[in-house]
C-alpha positions as CSV (number, residue, x, y, z in Angstrom):
1,M,-23.0,-2.3,-16.0
2,D,-21.3,-2.7,-12.6
3,R,-23.7,-3.1,-9.7
4,K,-22.7,-0.7,-7.0
5,L,-21.4,-2.6,-3.9
6,T,-20.7,-1.0,-0.6
7,F,-18.9,-2.1,2.5
8,Q,-21.2,-2.3,5.4
9,P,-19.3,-2.6,8.7
10,A,-21.3,-4.0,11.6
11,A,-20.5,-3.1,15.2
12,A,-21.8,-6.5,16.4
13,A,-19.1,-8.3,14.3
14,L,-16.3,-6.5,16.0
15,P,-14.3,-8.5,18.5
16,G,-15.6,-8.0,22.0
17,A,-18.8,-6.3,20.8
18,A,-22.0,-7.5,22.4
19,K,-25.2,-7.9,20.5
20,G,-27.2,-4.7,20.4
21,T,-24.1,-2.6,21.0
22,A,-24.3,0.9,19.5
23,V,-22.5,1.7,16.3
24,S,-18.8,2.1,16.9
25,A,-16.8,5.3,16.2
26,A,-15.1,3.4,13.3
27,D,-18.5,2.5,11.8
28,E,-19.7,6.1,12.1
29,W,-16.4,7.5,10.6
30,F,-16.5,4.9,7.8
31,E,-20.1,5.8,6.8
32,R,-19.6,9.5,7.2
33,E,-16.1,9.9,5.7
34,V,-15.2,6.9,3.5
35,L,-18.4,5.8,1.8
36,P,-18.9,9.3,0.2
37,L,-15.5,8.9,-1.4
38,E,-16.6,5.8,-3.4
39,A,-16.8,7.7,-6.7
40,V,-13.3,9.1,-6.2
41,L,-12.0,5.7,-5.2
42,M,-13.6,4.0,-8.2
43,Q,-12.2,6.6,-10.6
44,Y,-8.7,6.1,-9.1
45,L,-8.9,2.3,-9.4
46,E,-10.3,2.4,-12.9
47,R,-7.7,4.9,-14.1
48,N,-4.8,2.9,-12.5
49,W,-5.7,-0.7,-13.0
50,R,-5.8,-2.3,-16.4
51,N,-8.5,-4.9,-15.8
52,S,-11.8,-3.2,-15.1
53,S,-13.4,-6.4,-14.0
54,D,-11.1,-6.5,-11.0
55,V,-12.2,-3.0,-9.8
56,P,-15.2,-4.0,-7.7
57,D,-13.1,-6.5,-5.8
58,L,-10.2,-4.0,-5.4
59,R,-12.7,-1.5,-4.0
60,Q,-13.9,-4.1,-1.4
61,D,-10.3,-4.9,-0.5
62,V,-9.6,-1.2,0.0
63,Y,-12.7,-0.8,2.2
64,V,-11.7,-3.8,4.4
65,R,-8.2,-2.5,4.9
66,V,-9.4,1.0,5.6
67,Y,-12.0,-0.2,8.1
68,E,-9.6,-2.5,9.9
69,A,-7.1,0.3,10.3
70,A,-9.9,2.7,11.5
71,R,-10.9,0.2,14.2
72,K,-7.4,0.7,15.7
73,E,-7.1,4.5,15.1
74,I,-9.2,6.7,13.0
75,P,-7.1,8.6,10.4
76,E,-7.3,12.4,10.2
77,N,-7.6,12.7,6.4
78,A,-10.0,10.1,5.1
79,K,-9.4,10.8,1.4
80,H,-5.6,10.7,1.6
81,F,-5.8,7.5,3.7
82,V,-8.2,5.7,1.3
83,L,-6.2,6.6,-1.8
84,A,-2.9,5.7,-0.1
85,I,-4.4,2.3,0.8
86,A,-5.7,1.9,-2.8
87,R,-2.3,2.8,-4.2
88,N,-0.5,0.3,-1.9
89,L,-3.0,-2.4,-2.8
90,L,-2.4,-1.8,-6.6
91,I,1.4,-1.8,-6.1
92,N,1.3,-5.1,-4.2
93,K,-1.1,-6.7,-6.7
94,S,1.1,-5.6,-9.6
95,K,4.2,-7.2,-7.8
96,H,2.3,-10.4,-7.3
97,E,1.2,-10.6,-10.9
98,R,4.8,-10.2,-12.1
99,I,6.0,-13.3,-10.2
100,V,6.9,-16.0,-12.7
101,P,6.0,-19.6,-11.7
102,I,9.0,-21.8,-10.8
103,E,8.0,-24.3,-13.6
104,T,8.5,-21.6,-16.2
105,A,12.0,-20.9,-15.0
106,A,12.8,-24.6,-15.1
107,D,11.5,-24.8,-18.7
108,L,13.9,-22.0,-19.7
109,D,16.8,-23.8,-18.1
110,E,16.1,-26.8,-20.4
111,F,16.7,-24.6,-23.4
112,G,19.7,-22.9,-22.0
113,L,17.9,-19.5,-22.0
114,A,18.4,-18.7,-18.4
115,S,21.7,-17.5,-17.1
116,D,22.6,-17.0,-13.4
117,A,25.2,-14.3,-14.0
118,P,24.0,-10.8,-15.0
119,G,25.6,-9.3,-18.0
120,P,27.6,-6.0,-17.9
121,D,24.6,-4.0,-19.1
122,Q,22.4,-5.4,-16.4
123,I,25.0,-4.6,-13.7
124,V,25.2,-1.0,-14.9
125,I,21.4,-0.7,-15.0
126,A,21.0,-2.2,-11.6
127,R,23.6,0.1,-10.1
128,D,21.9,3.1,-11.7
129,E,18.5,2.0,-10.3
130,L,20.0,1.6,-6.8
131,R,21.5,5.1,-7.0
132,H,18.1,6.5,-8.1
133,L,16.4,4.7,-5.3
134,Q,18.9,5.9,-2.7
135,A,18.4,9.5,-4.0
136,A,14.6,9.1,-3.7
137,L,15.0,7.6,-0.1
138,D,17.2,10.5,0.8
139,R,14.4,13.0,-0.1
140,L,11.9,11.4,2.3
141,P,11.3,12.8,5.8
142,P,13.6,11.0,8.3
143,R,10.9,9.0,10.2
144,G,9.3,7.9,7.0
145,R,12.6,6.8,5.5
146,E,13.4,4.9,8.7
147,A,10.1,3.0,8.6
148,I,10.5,2.1,4.9
149,V,14.1,0.9,5.4
150,L,13.1,-1.2,8.4
151,R,10.1,-2.7,6.5
152,R,11.2,-3.1,2.9
153,I,14.9,-3.6,3.3
154,Q,15.4,-5.2,6.7
155,G,12.0,-7.0,6.6
156,L,10.8,-6.1,10.0
157,T,7.1,-6.4,10.8
158,R,5.0,-3.3,11.6
159,T,4.9,-4.4,15.3
160,E,8.7,-4.7,15.4
161,I,9.1,-1.3,13.6
162,A,6.6,0.3,16.1
163,E,8.6,-1.0,19.0
164,R,12.0,0.1,17.6
165,M,10.7,3.6,16.7
166,G,8.7,4.0,19.9
167,V,5.4,4.7,18.0
168,S,2.1,3.0,17.5
169,E,1.5,0.5,14.6
170,L,-0.9,2.9,13.1
171,T,1.7,5.6,13.0
172,V,4.1,3.1,11.3
173,S,1.3,2.4,8.8
174,G,1.0,6.1,8.1
175,Y,4.8,6.5,7.7
176,L,4.8,3.5,5.3
177,S,1.9,4.6,3.2
178,R,3.0,8.2,2.9
179,G,6.6,7.1,2.3
180,I,5.7,4.6,-0.5
181,C,3.5,7.2,-2.2
182,L,6.2,9.8,-2.1
183,L,8.8,7.3,-3.3
184,A,6.6,6.3,-6.2
185,D,6.1,10.0,-7.1
186,V,9.9,10.6,-7.0
187,L,10.8,7.4,-8.9
188,H,8.2,7.9,-11.6
189,G,9.1,11.6,-12.0
190,E,5.9,13.1,-10.7
191,P,6.3,16.4,-8.8
192,S,5.9,16.0,-5.1
193,N,6.0,18.3,-2.2
194,I,8.2,16.4,0.2
195,R,8.6,18.2,3.4
196,R,11.2,17.0,5.8
197,K,9.8,16.4,9.2
198,A,11.3,14.8,12.3
């Protein structure tokens, strides 16, 4: 049975906080809005992650990311924000687990199993996937699409994106998290209510 763990932010641990400082707005928000969502978060993580022994650590990672973001600017919709952070964490963790060690690729070269040139079928599949991705990107709101292109395609940092778009880093984070969620819905065939906003 999994022992229930909870994230306990401490105002005194915040940069610039003096000992005995009152609880910060982020601490209060986290305790009031986020901790009551623990059952929803756990259900989401257990349903979407194959290794149940990782779920308590994933929950803590989500809590840390949510709290760090809230220290900069408190999100309006806690549930949406927590689940978006959880979803992004799972996506990133999945990507990292799919990375093949370089030694494995070297071993395949010894047997002549690896080929640098893609076959015709791979080229057709890749082009189809790119068209599908472009169609999904085209369905996003313009600002969200711009943030995703700058981050995921051009490789800019959130700070650079914020400067280029003339918004805060937290706003960029919101654009990215909502955009990635909407893209995932579109790419995986789930119905989504994408509304174009400026």
